[in-house]
N, CA, C and O atoms as a Tinker XYZ file with bonds, in Angstrom:
   516  protein
     1  N    -20.515000    1.906000   17.873000    73     2
     2  CA   -19.929000    0.925000   19.590000    64     1     3
     3  C    -18.495000    1.456000   19.672000    63     2     4     5
     4  O    -18.091000    1.885000   18.591000    81     3
     5  N    -17.471000    1.548000   20.868000    73     3     6
     6  CA   -16.276000    2.314000   20.981000    64     5     7
     7  C    -15.220000    0.428000   21.139000    63     6     8     9
     8  O    -15.459000   -0.526000   21.880000    81     7
     9  N    -14.681000    0.520000   20.626000    73     7    10
    10  CA   -13.385000   -1.028000   20.533000    64     9    11
    11  C    -12.217000   -1.069000   21.563000    63    10    12    13
    12  O    -12.618000   -0.578000   22.618000    81    11
    13  N    -11.302000   -1.354000   21.623000    73    11    14
    14  CA   -10.202000   -1.895000   22.371000    64    13    15
    15  C     -9.367000   -1.497000   21.407000    63    14    16    17
    16  O     -9.388000   -2.158000   20.369000    81    15
    17  N     -8.442000   -0.341000   21.500000    73    15    18
    18  CA    -7.344000   -0.156000   20.465000    64    17    19
    19  C     -6.372000   -1.418000   21.265000    63    18    20    21
    20  O     -6.759000   -2.049000   22.248000    81    19
    21  N     -4.933000   -1.608000   20.526000    73    19    22
    22  CA    -3.973000   -2.448000   20.802000    64    21    23
    23  C     -2.806000   -1.639000   19.976000    63    22    24    25
    24  O     -2.363000   -2.452000   19.164000    81    23
    25  N     -2.446000   -0.981000   19.902000    73    23    26
    26  CA    -1.094000   -0.065000   19.216000    64    25    27
    27  C      0.090000   -0.812000   19.907000    63    26    28    29
    28  O      0.500000   -0.783000   21.068000    81    27
    29  N      0.576000   -1.620000   18.586000    73    27    30
    30  CA     1.878000   -2.181000   18.084000    64    29    31
    31  C      3.206000   -1.616000   18.010000    63    30    32    33
    32  O      3.740000   -1.707000   16.905000    81    31
    33  N      3.883000   -1.034000   18.961000    73    31    34
    34  CA     5.415000   -1.150000   18.942000    64    33    35
    35  C      6.498000   -1.756000   18.058000    63    34    36    37
    36  O      7.709000   -1.727000   18.278000    81    35
    37  N      5.838000   -2.337000   16.971000    73    35    38
    38  CA     7.072000   -3.535000   16.399000    64    37    39
    39  C      6.349000   -4.931000   16.922000    63    38    40    41
    40  O      5.408000   -5.217000   17.663000    81    39
    41  N      7.234000   -5.573000   16.191000    73    39    42
    42  CA     7.013000   -6.530000   15.872000    64    41    43
    43  C      7.873000   -8.020000   16.514000    63    42    44    45
    44  O      8.691000   -8.499000   15.730000    81    43
    45  N      7.718000   -8.693000   17.798000    73    43    46
    46  CA     8.468000  -10.029000   18.198000    64    45    47
    47  C      9.429000  -10.709000   16.981000    63    46    48    49
    48  O      9.009000  -10.773000   15.826000    81    47
    49  N     10.965000  -11.285000   17.428000    73    47    50
    50  CA    11.387000  -11.946000   16.710000    64    49    51
    51  C     10.585000  -12.698000   15.842000    63    50    52    53
    52  O      9.403000  -12.944000   16.083000    81    51
    53  N     11.445000  -13.237000   14.403000    73    51    54
    54  CA    10.053000  -14.166000   13.958000    64    53    55
    55  C      9.847000  -15.518000   14.276000    63    54    56    57
    56  O      8.744000  -16.062000   14.222000    81    55
    57  N     11.175000  -16.214000   14.696000    73    55    58
    58  CA    10.948000  -17.052000   15.953000    64    57    59
    59  C      9.853000  -17.239000   17.079000    63    58    60    61
    60  O      9.405000  -18.360000   17.323000    81    59
    61  N      9.562000  -16.453000   17.551000    73    59    62
    62  CA     8.837000  -16.289000   18.783000    64    61    63
    63  C      7.079000  -15.659000   18.217000    63    62    64    65
    64  O      6.058000  -15.664000   18.904000    81    63
    65  N      7.217000  -15.227000   16.943000    73    63    66
    66  CA     6.268000  -14.701000   16.367000    64    65    67
    67  C      5.741000  -16.281000   16.291000    63    66    68    69
    68  O      4.855000  -16.625000   17.073000    81    67
    69  N      6.379000  -17.390000   15.192000    73    67    70
    70  CA     6.284000  -18.254000   14.493000    64    69    71
    71  C      5.639000  -19.421000   15.394000    63    70    72    73
    72  O      4.921000  -20.169000   14.731000    81    71
    73  N      5.755000  -19.796000   17.001000    73    71    74
    74  CA     5.978000  -20.733000   17.944000    64    73    75
    75  C      4.487000  -20.036000   19.049000    63    74    76    77
    76  O      3.485000  -20.577000   19.516000    81    75
    77  N      5.014000  -18.666000   19.102000    73    75    78
    78  CA     3.653000  -17.838000   20.276000    64    77    79
    79  C      3.108000  -16.908000   19.979000    63    78    80    81
    80  O      2.545000  -16.261000   20.862000    81    79
    81  N      3.065000  -16.522000   18.765000    73    79    82
    82  CA     2.202000  -15.059000   18.290000    64    81    83
    83  C      3.463000  -14.040000   18.149000    63    82    84    85
    84  O      4.685000  -14.165000   18.072000    81    83
    85  N      2.228000  -12.617000   18.157000    73    83    86
    86  CA     3.220000  -11.549000   18.773000    64    85    87
    87  C      2.257000  -10.892000   19.366000    63    86    88    89
    88  O      1.236000  -11.515000   19.656000    81    87
    89  N      2.354000   -9.639000   19.646000    73    87    90
    90  CA     2.625000   -8.779000   20.823000    64    89    91
    91  C      1.246000   -8.878000   21.239000    63    90    92    93
    92  O      0.734000   -9.271000   22.287000    81    91
    93  N      0.712000   -8.368000   20.026000    73    91    94
    94  CA    -0.501000   -8.310000   20.317000    64    93    95
    95  C     -1.721000   -9.660000   20.634000    63    94    96    97
    96  O     -2.744000   -9.411000   21.272000    81    95
    97  N     -1.423000  -11.092000   20.084000    73    95    98
    98  CA    -1.165000  -12.015000   20.310000    64    97    99
    99  C     -1.775000  -12.593000   21.689000    63    98   100   101
   100  O     -2.801000  -13.145000   22.087000    81    99
   101  N     -0.379000  -12.081000   22.241000    73    99   102
   102  CA     0.006000  -12.391000   23.823000    64   101   103
   103  C     -1.290000  -11.890000   24.414000    63   102   104   105
   104  O     -2.091000  -12.626000   24.991000    81   103
   105  N     -1.468000  -10.404000   24.208000    73   103   106
   106  CA    -2.392000   -9.288000   25.266000    64   105   107
   107  C     -4.229000  -10.103000   25.293000    63   106   108   109
   108  O     -5.199000  -10.160000   26.048000    81   107
   109  N     -3.682000  -10.731000   23.554000    73   107   110
   110  CA    -5.548000  -10.628000   23.565000    64   109   111
   111  C     -6.278000  -12.334000   24.320000    63   110   112   113
   112  O     -7.373000  -12.830000   24.585000    81   111
   113  N     -4.737000  -12.697000   24.393000    73   111   114
   114  CA    -5.001000  -14.192000   24.771000    64   113   115
   115  C     -4.779000  -14.268000   26.655000    63   114   116   117
   116  O     -5.029000  -15.238000   27.370000    81   115
   117  N     -4.366000  -13.225000   26.985000    73   115   118
   118  CA    -4.383000  -12.858000   28.155000    64   117   119
   119  C     -6.179000  -12.321000   28.944000    63   118   120   121
   120  O     -6.545000  -12.335000   30.120000    81   119
   121  N     -6.767000  -11.992000   27.937000    73   119   122
   122  CA    -7.804000  -10.981000   28.658000    64   121   123
   123  C     -9.401000  -12.553000   28.467000    63   122   124   125
   124  O     -9.643000  -13.582000   27.836000    81   123
   125  N    -10.142000  -11.424000   29.794000    73   123   126
   126  CA   -11.273000  -12.439000   29.250000    64   125   127
   127  C    -12.342000  -11.740000   28.539000    63   126   128   129
   128  O    -12.244000  -10.520000   28.404000    81   127
   129  N    -13.556000  -12.493000   27.972000    73   127   130
   130  CA   -13.965000  -11.797000   26.741000    64   129   131
   131  C    -14.758000  -10.480000   26.608000    63   130   132   133
   132  O    -15.757000   -9.952000   27.097000    81   131
   133  N    -14.444000  -10.395000   26.310000    73   131   134
   134  CA   -14.795000   -8.009000   26.545000    64   133   135
   135  C    -16.109000   -8.302000   25.966000    63   134   136   137
   136  O    -16.530000   -9.378000   25.542000    81   135
   137  N    -16.731000   -7.064000   26.025000    73   135   138
   138  CA   -18.004000   -6.332000   25.118000    64   137   139
   139  C    -17.732000   -5.417000   24.110000    63   138   140   141
   140  O    -18.682000   -4.727000   23.738000    81   139
   141  N    -16.419000   -5.218000   23.469000    73   139   142
   142  CA   -16.884000   -4.301000   21.995000    64   141   143
   143  C    -15.563000   -5.900000   21.530000    63   142   144   145
   144  O    -15.334000   -7.054000   21.894000    81   143
   145  N    -15.038000   -4.809000   20.470000    73   143   146
   146  CA   -14.102000   -5.558000   19.651000    64   145   147
   147  C    -12.827000   -4.422000   19.967000    63   146   148   149
   148  O    -12.827000   -3.348000   20.570000    81   147
   149  N    -11.586000   -5.316000   19.152000    73   147   150
   150  CA   -10.535000   -5.642000   19.601000    64   149   151
   151  C     -9.804000   -5.063000   17.698000    63   150   152   153
   152  O     -9.841000   -5.597000   16.589000    81   151
   153  N     -9.144000   -3.564000   18.314000    73   151   154
   154  CA    -8.654000   -3.475000   16.892000    64   153   155
   155  C     -6.901000   -3.191000   17.107000    63   154   156   157
   156  O     -6.292000   -2.826000   18.112000    81   155
   157  N     -6.451000   -3.497000   15.841000    73   155   158
   158  CA    -4.905000   -3.970000   16.181000    64   157   159
   159  C     -4.607000   -1.917000   15.340000    63   158   160   161
   160  O     -5.479000   -1.291000   14.736000    81   159
   161  N     -3.532000   -1.545000   15.557000    73   159   162
   162  CA    -2.692000   -0.095000   14.241000    64   161   163
   163  C     -1.005000   -1.183000   14.850000    63   162   164   165
   164  O     -0.471000   -1.586000   15.884000    81   163
   165  N     -0.832000   -1.194000   13.495000    73   163   166
   166  CA     0.456000   -1.208000   13.898000    64   165   167
   167  C      1.464000    0.540000   14.038000    63   166   168   169
   168  O      1.294000    1.106000   12.958000    81   167
   169  N      1.835000    0.908000   14.427000    73   167   170
   170  CA     2.108000    2.158000   14.166000    64   169   171
   171  C      3.029000    2.398000   14.377000    63   170   172   173
   172  O      3.098000    3.563000   14.768000    81   171
   173  N      4.625000    1.530000   14.322000    73   171   174
   174  CA     5.393000    1.510000   14.462000    64   173   175
   175  C      5.646000    1.646000   12.286000    63   174   176   177
   176  O      6.693000    1.931000   11.706000    81   175
   177  N      4.286000    1.321000   11.651000    73   175   178
   178  CA     3.781000    1.087000    9.924000    64   177   179
   179  C      3.730000    2.759000    9.956000    63   178   180   181
   180  O      3.438000    2.988000    8.782000    81   179
   181  N      3.822000    3.826000   10.493000    73   179   182
   182  CA     2.976000    4.581000   10.178000    64   181   183
   183  C      1.924000    4.667000   10.227000    63   182   184   185
   184  O      1.528000    5.678000    9.647000    81   183
   185  N      0.979000    3.937000   10.767000    73   183   186
   186  CA    -0.524000    3.653000   10.880000    64   185   187
   187  C     -1.555000    5.017000   11.923000    63   186   188   189
   188  O     -1.423000    5.592000   13.004000    81   187
   189  N     -2.593000    5.006000   10.730000    73   187   190
   190  CA    -3.498000    6.365000   11.633000    64   189   191
   191  C     -3.474000    6.123000   12.751000    63   190   192   193
   192  O     -2.911000    5.036000   12.884000    81   191
   193  N     -3.839000    6.614000   13.892000    73   191   194
   194  CA    -4.226000    6.874000   14.985000    64   193   195
   195  C     -6.177000    6.582000   14.902000    63   194   196   197
   196  O     -6.780000    7.039000   13.932000    81   195
   197  N     -6.753000    6.003000   15.729000    73   195   198
   198  CA    -8.274000    6.278000   15.422000    64   197   199
   199  C     -8.419000    7.828000   16.487000    63   198   200   201
   200  O     -7.564000    8.384000   17.176000    81   199
   201  N     -9.883000    8.173000   16.240000    73   199   202
   202  CA    -9.912000    9.267000   17.256000    64   201   203
   203  C    -10.082000    8.790000   17.979000    63   202   204   205
   204  O    -10.375000    7.595000   18.000000    81   203
   205  N     -9.941000    9.730000   19.158000    73   203   206
   206  CA   -10.569000    9.251000   20.729000    64   205   207
   207  C    -12.131000    8.536000   20.530000    63   206   208   209
   208  O    -12.533000    7.498000   21.055000    81   207
   209  N    -12.793000    9.362000   19.684000    73   207   210
   210  CA   -14.478000    8.709000   20.152000    64   209   211
   211  C    -14.318000    7.950000   20.158000    63   210   212   213
   212  O    -14.864000    7.254000   21.014000    81   211
   213  N    -13.342000    7.311000   19.132000    73   211   214
   214  CA   -13.922000    5.671000   18.668000    64   213   215
   215  C    -13.483000    4.583000   19.611000    63   214   216   217
   216  O    -14.020000    3.479000   19.517000    81   215
   217  N    -12.055000    4.924000   20.990000    73   215   218
   218  CA   -11.816000    3.883000   21.776000    64   217   219
   219  C    -12.734000    3.743000   23.038000    63   218   220   221
   220  O    -13.948000    3.865000   23.202000    81   219
   221  N    -12.123000    3.567000   23.521000    73   219   222
   222  CA   -13.001000    2.381000   24.947000    64   221   223
   223  C    -11.235000    2.506000   26.249000    63   222   224   225
   224  O    -11.072000    2.854000   27.419000    81   223
   225  N    -10.401000    2.046000   25.243000    73   223   226
   226  CA    -9.104000    1.943000   25.907000    64   225   227
   227  C     -8.393000    1.775000   24.933000    63   226   228   229
   228  O     -8.580000    1.654000   23.723000    81   227
   229  N     -7.048000    1.784000   25.994000    73   227   230
   230  CA    -5.627000    1.652000   24.557000    64   229   231
   231  C     -4.407000    0.534000   26.096000    63   230   232   233
   232  O     -4.086000    0.379000   27.275000    81   231
   233  N     -4.251000    0.044000   24.337000    73   231   234
   234  CA    -3.612000   -1.201000   25.382000    64   233   235
   235  C     -1.826000   -0.552000   24.422000    63   234   236   237
   236  O     -1.974000   -0.893000   23.249000    81   235
   237  N     -0.493000    0.131000   24.569000    73   235   238
   238  CA     0.317000    0.277000   23.715000    64   237   239
   239  C      1.555000   -1.199000   24.037000    63   238   240   241
   240  O      2.046000   -1.412000   25.146000    81   239
   241  N      1.849000   -2.060000   22.761000    73   239   242
   242  CA     1.932000   -2.559000   23.274000    64   241   243
   243  C      4.315000   -2.829000   23.678000    63   242   244   245
   244  O      4.795000   -1.699000   23.584000    81   243
   245  N      5.243000   -3.684000   23.946000    73   243   246
   246  CA     6.635000   -3.780000   24.007000    64   245   247
   247  C      6.849000   -4.104000   22.781000    63   246   248   249
   248  O      6.144000   -4.753000   22.008000    81   247
   249  N      8.207000   -3.455000   22.588000    73   247   250
   250  CA     8.775000   -2.805000   21.429000    64   249   251
   251  C     10.215000   -3.741000   21.284000    63   250   252   253
   252  O     10.246000   -4.721000   22.028000    81   251
   253  N     11.417000   -3.525000   20.388000    73   251   254
   254  CA    12.503000   -3.839000   20.467000    64   253   255
   255  C     13.270000   -2.242000   20.164000    63   254   256   257
   256  O     14.391000   -1.831000   20.463000    81   255
   257  N     12.553000   -1.832000   19.714000    73   255   258
   258  CA    13.243000   -0.454000   19.360000    64   257   259
   259  C     13.008000    0.202000   20.934000    63   258   260   261
   260  O     12.446000   -0.272000   21.921000    81   259
   261  N     13.673000    1.460000   20.714000    73   259   262
   262  CA    13.858000    2.226000   22.025000    64   261   263
   263  C     13.284000    3.329000   22.252000    63   262   264   265
   264  O     13.263000    4.139000   21.325000    81   263
   265  N     12.585000    3.727000   23.673000    73   263   266
   266  CA    12.088000    5.172000   23.260000    64   265   267
   267  C     13.029000    6.247000   22.826000    63   266   268   269
   268  O     12.776000    7.033000   21.913000    81   267
   269  N     14.646000    6.235000   23.862000    73   267   270
   270  CA    15.143000    7.136000   23.672000    64   269   271
   271  C     15.376000    7.497000   22.460000    63   270   272   273
   272  O     15.834000    8.631000   22.314000    81   271
   273  N     15.123000    6.617000   21.187000    73   271   274
   274  CA    15.685000    6.690000   19.807000    64   273   275
   275  C     14.698000    7.921000   18.775000    63   274   276   277
   276  O     14.943000    8.225000   17.607000    81   275
   277  N     13.624000    8.423000   19.600000    73   275   278
   278  CA    12.546000    9.547000   19.449000    64   277   279
   279  C     12.069000    9.358000   18.080000    63   278   280   281
   280  O     11.808000   10.350000   17.399000    81   279
   281  N     11.914000    8.040000   17.561000    73   279   282
   282  CA    11.287000    7.391000   15.851000    64   281   283
   283  C     10.381000    8.499000   15.413000    63   282   284   285
   284  O     10.543000    9.384000   16.253000    81   283
   285  N      9.703000    8.810000   14.723000    73   283   286
   286  CA     8.892000   10.032000   14.351000    64   285   287
   287  C      7.494000    9.087000   14.586000    63   286   288   289
   288  O      6.622000    9.559000   15.316000    81   287
   289  N      7.348000    8.163000   14.157000    73   287   290
   290  CA     6.048000    6.737000   14.674000    64   289   291
   291  C      5.553000    7.336000   16.578000    63   290   292   293
   292  O      4.561000    7.871000   17.072000    81   291
   293  N      7.177000    6.751000   17.216000    73   291   294
   294  CA     6.152000    6.925000   18.525000    64   293   295
   295  C      6.131000    8.483000   18.612000    63   294   296   297
   296  O      5.017000    8.956000   18.840000    81   295
   297  N      7.151000    9.358000   18.474000    73   295   298
   298  CA     6.658000   10.699000   18.659000    64   297   299
   299  C      5.721000   11.157000   18.386000    63   298   300   301
   300  O      5.688000   12.362000   18.639000    81   299
   301  N      4.295000   10.494000   17.669000    73   299   302
   302  CA     3.535000   11.304000   17.100000    64   301   303
   303  C      2.621000    9.929000   18.025000    63   302   304   305
   304  O      1.421000    9.829000   18.276000    81   303
   305  N      3.670000    9.098000   18.322000    73   303   306
   306  CA     2.110000    8.234000   19.441000    64   305   307
   307  C      2.027000    8.640000   20.952000    63   306   308   309
   308  O      1.070000    8.531000   21.718000    81   307
   309  N      3.663000    9.288000   21.247000    73   307   310
   310  CA     3.953000   10.294000   22.436000    64   309   311
   311  C      3.284000   11.762000   22.642000    63   310   312   313
   312  O      3.281000   12.433000   23.674000    81   311
   313  N      2.775000   12.046000   21.500000    73   311   314
   314  CA     1.368000   13.536000   21.563000    64   313   315
   315  C      0.445000   12.947000   21.846000    63   314   316   317
   316  O     -0.165000   13.268000   22.866000    81   315
   317  N      0.142000   12.204000   21.295000    73   315   318
   318  CA    -0.891000   11.099000   21.499000    64   317   319
   319  C     -2.160000   10.975000   22.334000    63   318   320   321
   320  O     -3.359000   11.253000   22.296000    81   319
   321  N     -1.128000   10.335000   23.203000    73   319   322
   322  CA    -1.477000    9.246000   24.471000    64   321   323
   323  C     -1.912000   10.984000   25.538000    63   322   324   325
   324  O     -2.820000   10.693000   26.316000    81   323
   325  N     -1.527000   12.417000   25.691000    73   323   326
   326  CA    -1.873000   12.518000   26.623000    64   325   327
   327  C     -3.547000   12.903000   26.631000    63   326   328   329
   328  O     -4.027000   12.895000   27.764000    81   327
   329  N     -4.531000   13.249000   25.488000    73   327   330
   330  CA    -5.598000   13.481000   25.177000    64   329   331
   331  C     -6.651000   11.810000   25.496000    63   330   332   333
   332  O     -7.877000   11.825000   25.605000    81   331
   333  N     -6.264000   11.238000   25.538000    73   331   334
   334  CA    -6.734000    9.936000   26.382000    64   333   335
   335  C     -6.822000   10.058000   27.838000    63   334   336   337
   336  O     -7.295000    9.109000   28.463000    81   335
   337  N     -6.500000   10.908000   28.343000    73   335   338
   338  CA    -5.779000   10.797000   29.683000    64   337   339
   339  C     -7.011000   12.195000   30.022000    63   338   340   341
   340  O     -7.813000   12.341000   30.945000    81   339
   341  N     -6.724000   12.974000   28.927000    73   339   342
   342  CA    -8.073000   13.995000   29.003000    64   341   343
   343  C     -9.250000   13.630000   28.433000    63   342   344   345
   344  O    -10.231000   14.350000   28.246000    81   343
   345  N     -9.124000   12.568000   28.184000    73   343   346
   346  CA   -11.104000   12.550000   28.496000    64   345   347
   347  C    -11.059000   11.075000   28.819000    63   346   348   349
   348  O    -11.801000   10.272000   28.251000    81   347
   349  N    -10.382000   10.810000   29.526000    73   347   350
   350  CA   -10.630000    9.248000   30.676000    64   349   351
   351  C    -10.330000    8.253000   30.165000    63   350   352   353
   352  O    -10.105000    7.394000   31.017000    81   351
   353  N    -10.165000    7.800000   28.861000    73   351   354
   354  CA    -9.209000    6.497000   28.169000    64   353   355
   355  C     -9.083000    6.012000   28.965000    63   354   356   357
   356  O     -9.190000    6.897000   29.814000    81   355
   357  N     -8.851000    4.868000   29.613000    73   355   358
   358  CA    -7.680000    3.741000   30.278000    64   357   359
   359  C     -6.921000    3.165000   29.984000    63   358   360   361
   360  O     -7.307000    2.142000   29.419000    81   359
   361  N     -5.775000    3.279000   30.075000    73   359   362
   362  CA    -4.495000    3.200000   29.839000    64   361   363
   363  C     -3.703000    2.301000   29.620000    63   362   364   365
   364  O     -3.071000    3.319000   29.341000    81   363
   365  N     -2.991000    1.338000   29.432000    73   363   366
   366  CA    -1.995000    0.361000   29.362000    64   365   367
   367  C     -0.918000    0.387000   28.489000    63   366   368   369
   368  O     -0.913000    0.231000   27.268000    81   367
   369  N      0.424000    0.703000   29.617000    73   367   370
   370  CA     1.876000    0.685000   28.433000    64   369   371
   371  C      2.462000   -0.257000   28.974000    63   370   372   373
   372  O      2.699000    0.004000   30.153000    81   371
   373  N      2.999000   -1.780000   28.485000    73   371   374
   374  CA     3.400000   -2.539000   28.735000    64   373   375
   375  C      5.026000   -2.563000   27.864000    63   374   376   377
   376  O      5.024000   -2.624000   26.634000    81   375
   377  N      6.217000   -2.515000   28.566000    73   375   378
   378  CA     7.297000   -2.263000   28.422000    64   377   379
   379  C      8.008000   -1.024000   27.831000    63   378   380   381
   380  O      8.766000   -0.253000   28.419000    81   379
   381  N      7.516000   -0.991000   26.267000    73   379   382
   382  CA     8.263000   -0.010000   25.688000    64   381   383
   383  C      6.468000    1.367000   25.791000    63   382   384   385
   384  O      6.364000    2.539000   25.430000    81   383
   385  N      5.677000    0.632000   26.286000    73   383   386
   386  CA     4.526000    1.189000   26.330000    64   385   387
   387  C      4.631000    2.120000   27.389000    63   386   388   389
   388  O      4.148000    3.217000   27.669000    81   387
   389  N      5.316000    1.423000   27.815000    73   387   390
   390  CA     5.580000    2.473000   29.708000    64   389   391
   391  C      6.099000    3.360000   29.741000    63   390   392   393
   392  O      5.713000    4.353000   30.358000    81   391
   393  N      7.161000    3.278000   29.070000    73   391   394
   394  CA     8.126000    4.438000   29.144000    64   393   395
   395  C      7.906000    5.386000   28.270000    63   394   396   397
   396  O      8.320000    6.544000   28.324000    81   395
   397  N      6.942000    4.668000   27.078000    73   395   398
   398  CA     6.753000    5.936000   26.056000    64   397   399
   399  C      5.902000    7.181000   26.646000    63   398   400   401
   400  O      6.012000    8.387000   26.423000    81   399
   401  N      4.684000    6.192000   27.787000    73   399   402
   402  CA     3.783000    6.953000   28.540000    64   401   403
   403  C      4.450000    7.772000   29.447000    63   402   404   405
   404  O      3.923000    8.826000   29.804000    81   403
   405  N      5.622000    7.401000   29.900000    73   403   406
   406  CA     6.111000    8.170000   31.133000    64   405   407
   407  C      7.273000    9.647000   29.917000    63   406   408   409
   408  O      7.462000   10.780000   30.358000    81   407
   409  N      7.652000    9.335000   28.954000    73   407   410
   410  CA     8.063000   10.151000   28.193000    64   409   411
   411  C      6.858000   11.162000   28.193000    63   410   412   413
   412  O      6.944000   12.143000   28.932000    81   411
   413  N      5.645000   10.971000   27.347000    73   411   414
   414  CA     4.797000   11.277000   26.717000    64   413   415
   415  C      3.999000   12.894000   28.394000    63   414   416   417
   416  O      3.902000   14.112000   28.242000    81   415
   417  N      3.700000   12.161000   29.492000    73   415   418
   418  CA     3.316000   12.217000   30.439000    64   417   419
   419  C      4.078000   13.478000   30.985000    63   418   420   421
   420  O      3.500000   14.208000   31.790000    81   419
   421  N      5.591000   13.807000   30.498000    73   419   422
   422  CA     6.535000   14.911000   31.289000    64   421   423
   423  C      7.735000   14.101000   31.503000    63   422   424   425
   424  O      8.876000   14.565000   31.506000    81   423
   425  N      7.341000   12.504000   31.735000    73   423   426
   426  CA     9.017000   11.475000   32.642000    64   425   427
   427  C      9.805000   12.241000   32.123000    63   426   428   429
   428  O      9.564000   13.345000   31.635000    81   427
   429  N     11.569000   11.261000   32.264000    73   427   430
   430  CA    12.516000   10.665000   31.464000    64   429   431
   431  C     12.671000    9.467000   32.171000    63   430   432   433
   432  O     12.651000    8.870000   33.247000    81   431
   433  N     12.895000    9.451000   30.522000    73   431   434
   434  CA    13.383000    8.023000   29.746000    64   433   435
   435  C     15.107000    8.123000   28.899000    63   434   436   437
   436  O     15.825000    8.581000   28.011000    81   435
   437  N     14.912000    7.189000   30.186000    73   435   438
   438  CA    17.144000    6.739000   29.805000    64   437   439
   439  C     17.215000    5.635000   30.052000    63   438   440   441
   440  O     16.286000    4.899000   30.384000    81   439
   441  N     18.580000    5.307000   29.894000    73   439   442
   442  CA    19.792000    4.087000   30.038000    64   441   443
   443  C     19.826000    4.227000   31.908000    63   442   444   445
   444  O     20.162000    5.116000   32.690000    81   443
   445  N     19.310000    2.902000   32.040000    73   443   446
   446  CA    20.270000    2.549000   33.268000    64   445   447
   447  C     21.365000    2.831000   33.380000    63   446   448   449
   448  O     22.020000    3.022000   32.355000    81   447
   449  N     21.713000    2.907000   34.114000    73   447   450
   450  CA    23.327000    3.093000   34.654000    64   449   451
   451  C     23.858000    1.836000   35.371000    63   450   452   453
   452  O     25.085000    1.931000   35.357000    81   451
   453  N     23.587000    1.020000   35.817000    73   451   454
   454  CA    23.737000   -0.494000   36.472000    64   453   455
   455  C     23.733000   -1.131000   35.310000    63   454   456   457
   456  O     24.601000   -2.005000   35.306000    81   455
   457  N     22.863000   -1.044000   33.882000    73   455   458
   458  CA    22.878000   -1.887000   32.292000    64   457   459
   459  C     21.390000   -1.898000   32.277000    63   458   460   461
   460  O     20.544000   -1.064000   32.599000    81   459
   461  N     21.327000   -3.390000   31.687000    73   459   462
   462  CA    19.875000   -3.700000   31.374000    64   461   463
   463  C     19.569000   -4.522000   32.779000    63   462   464   465
   464  O     20.314000   -5.129000   33.548000    81   463
   465  N     17.812000   -4.214000   32.773000    73   463   466
   466  CA    16.646000   -4.534000   33.469000    64   465   467
   467  C     16.176000   -5.418000   33.457000    63   466   468   469
   468  O     14.998000   -5.258000   33.137000    81   467
   469  N     16.506000   -6.743000   33.703000    73   467   470
   470  CA    15.599000   -7.801000   33.034000    64   469   471
   471  C     15.076000   -8.752000   34.372000    63   470   472   473
   472  O     16.037000   -9.207000   34.992000    81   471
   473  N     14.128000   -9.025000   34.768000    73   471   474
   474  CA    12.817000   -9.753000   35.804000    64   473   475
   475  C     13.316000   -8.095000   36.634000    63   474   476   477
   476  O     13.484000   -6.949000   36.218000    81   475
   477  N     13.417000   -8.809000   38.045000    73   475   478
   478  CA    13.039000   -8.302000   39.417000    64   477   479
   479  C     14.594000   -7.364000   39.909000    63   478   480   481
   480  O     15.615000   -7.906000   39.487000    81   479
   481  N     14.775000   -6.325000   40.565000    73   479   482
   482  CA    15.669000   -6.150000   41.334000    64   481   483
   483  C     15.987000   -6.770000   43.450000    63   482   484   485
   484  O     15.534000   -6.255000   44.472000    81   483
   485  N     16.380000   -7.291000   43.377000    73   483   486
   486  CA    16.606000   -8.143000   44.541000    64   485   487
   487  C     17.118000   -6.988000   45.433000    63   486   488   489
   488  O     16.365000   -6.860000   46.399000    81   487
   489  N     17.772000   -6.421000   45.439000    73   487   490
   490  CA    17.689000   -5.090000   46.150000    64   489   491
   491  C     16.898000   -4.011000   46.371000    63   490   492   493
   492  O     16.921000   -3.545000   47.511000    81   491
   493  N     15.831000   -3.228000   45.123000    73   491   494
   494  CA    14.783000   -3.336000   44.979000    64   493   495
   495  C     13.423000   -3.659000   46.648000    63   494   496   497
   496  O     12.765000   -3.035000   47.480000    81   495
   497  N     13.782000   -5.187000   46.156000    73   495   498
   498  CA    12.569000   -6.097000   47.469000    64   497   499
   499  C     13.060000   -6.032000   48.277000    63   498   500   501
   500  O     12.186000   -5.675000   49.067000    81   499
   501  N     14.586000   -6.166000   49.202000    73   499   502
   502  CA    14.272000   -5.975000   50.398000    64   501   503
   503  C     14.309000   -5.070000   50.601000    63   502   504   505
   504  O     14.180000   -5.122000   51.824000    81   503
   505  N     14.447000   -3.514000   50.231000    73   503   506
   506  CA    14.294000   -2.417000   50.518000    64   505   507
   507  C     12.869000   -2.408000   50.713000    63   506   508   509
   508  O     12.848000   -1.375000   51.382000    81   507
   509  N     11.775000   -2.722000   50.656000    73   507   510
   510  CA    10.441000   -2.524000   50.942000    64   509   511
   511  C      9.786000   -3.347000   51.479000    63   510   512   513
   512  O      8.620000   -3.355000   51.874000    81   511
   513  N     10.698000   -4.173000   51.489000    73   511   514
   514  CA    10.307000   -5.688000   52.503000    64   513   515
   515  C     10.898000   -4.718000   54.200000    63   514   516
   516  O     10.852000   -5.293000   55.287000    81   515
């Protein structure tokens, strides 16, 4: 049986973990019952990523790290991601995970010229309407 893989790209702040759990806990609590086992790989600790044949889908968590720092563990994940798409394995990147997906598939990840973006952009919403 294949597993759903949650790749941890870091830990949340200790006060948040104590109160609400960590990144993988939030993801698991938001999922319906699954017909497979959920495995967690702490990639930021250099945990080896599994063979593609053993996974049915991947969720890559957020992190307090920056994709632009190009940490060795992060670069290793970025090199691994295209193999998921070659095999048709579903992938969900959350925050950091989404940025790393963009980088891995040839996109550019960088700093926002207007500073940090948290939440939504009202100007963009006005343009869409």
